[in-house]
C-alpha positions in Angstrom: -109.4 36.7 48.7 -106.6 34.4 50.1 -105.9 33.9 53.9 -103.0 35.7 55.5 -100.1 33.6 56.9 -99.6 34.4 60.6 -96.1 34.1 61.9 -95.4 34.3 65.6 -92.2 36.3 66.5 -91.2 34.2 69.2 -91.3 30.9 67.7 -88.1 30.4 65.3 -88.7 26.6 65.5 -92.0 26.8 63.6 -90.6 29.1 60.9 -87.9 26.8 60.3 -90.3 23.7 60.1 -92.2 25.7 57.4 -89.2 25.5 54.9 -87.9 22.0 56.0 -91.2 20.3 55.6 -90.4 17.0 57.6 -87.0 15.5 57.9 -86.7 12.2 56.0 -89.3 13.2 53.4 -87.6 16.5 52.7 -84.2 14.6 52.2 -85.8 11.9 50.0 -87.3 14.6 47.6 -83.8 16.2 47.3 -82.2 13.0 46.5 -84.8 12.1 43.7 -84.9 15.4 41.9 -82.2 16.7 39.7 -79.9 19.4 40.8 -78.7 22.0 38.2 -75.8 24.4 38.5 -75.4 27.0 35.8 -72.2 29.0 35.5 -73.1 32.1 33.5 -74.6 31.0 30.3 -71.6 29.0 29.2 -71.6 25.9 31.4 -74.1 23.7 33.2 -73.6 20.7 35.6 -76.7 18.4 36.0 -76.9 15.7 38.7 -79.7 13.2 38.4 -79.4 12.7 34.7 -80.5 9.3 33.5 -79.4 9.6 29.9 -79.2 11.7 26.8 -82.4 11.7 24.7 -81.3 14.0 21.8 -78.1 16.0 21.3 -76.6 18.1 18.4 -74.6 21.4 18.3 -77.4 23.7 19.4 -80.0 21.5 21.2 -79.7 19.0 24.1 -82.5 17.1 25.6 -81.6 15.0 28.8 -83.7 12.3 30.7 -84.4 13.0 34.3 -86.2 10.8 37.1 -89.2 12.7 36.4 -89.5 14.3 32.8 -86.8 15.8 30.9 -84.8 19.0 30.6 -84.0 20.8 27.3 -81.2 23.2 26.6 -81.1 25.4 23.5 -78.0 27.4 22.5 -74.8 27.2 20.4 -71.7 25.1 20.3 -72.9 22.5 22.9 -70.1 20.0 24.0 -70.6 17.4 26.6 -67.5 17.5 28.7 -68.2 14.7 31.0 -70.9 12.1 31.9 -70.1 10.1 34.9 -72.8 8.0 36.7 -75.8 10.6 36.9 -73.7 13.8 36.5 -73.4 15.5 33.2 -71.2 18.6 32.4 -72.2 20.7 29.3 -70.3 23.7 27.8 -71.3 26.1 25.1 -73.7 29.2 25.0 -76.8 28.5 26.7 -79.8 30.6 25.4 -82.8 28.7 27.1 -83.4 26.0 29.6 -86.9 24.3 29.8 -88.3 21.7 31.8 -90.6 19.1 29.9 -92.8 16.7 32.1 
């Protein structure tokens, strides 16, 4: 059976470090990964997109820094693609990460 995590009540600083992980390394990890915003199931904004691998009306596969992301749905339209940020509109039925 797994070990229980002990949390000291008087130490707020140690609790915060549990989530932050270590300053510069944490910030670097955030900058390297993709950031995805979903607005209901009708719009997606993805930062960190390196390119479009495959695209049609109901399937979209995007290249990320590590792997890819696949969106399946209906009536997809790429509204904008500037630098590494892409905005997609349409009905999104599923979202999947491919490594």
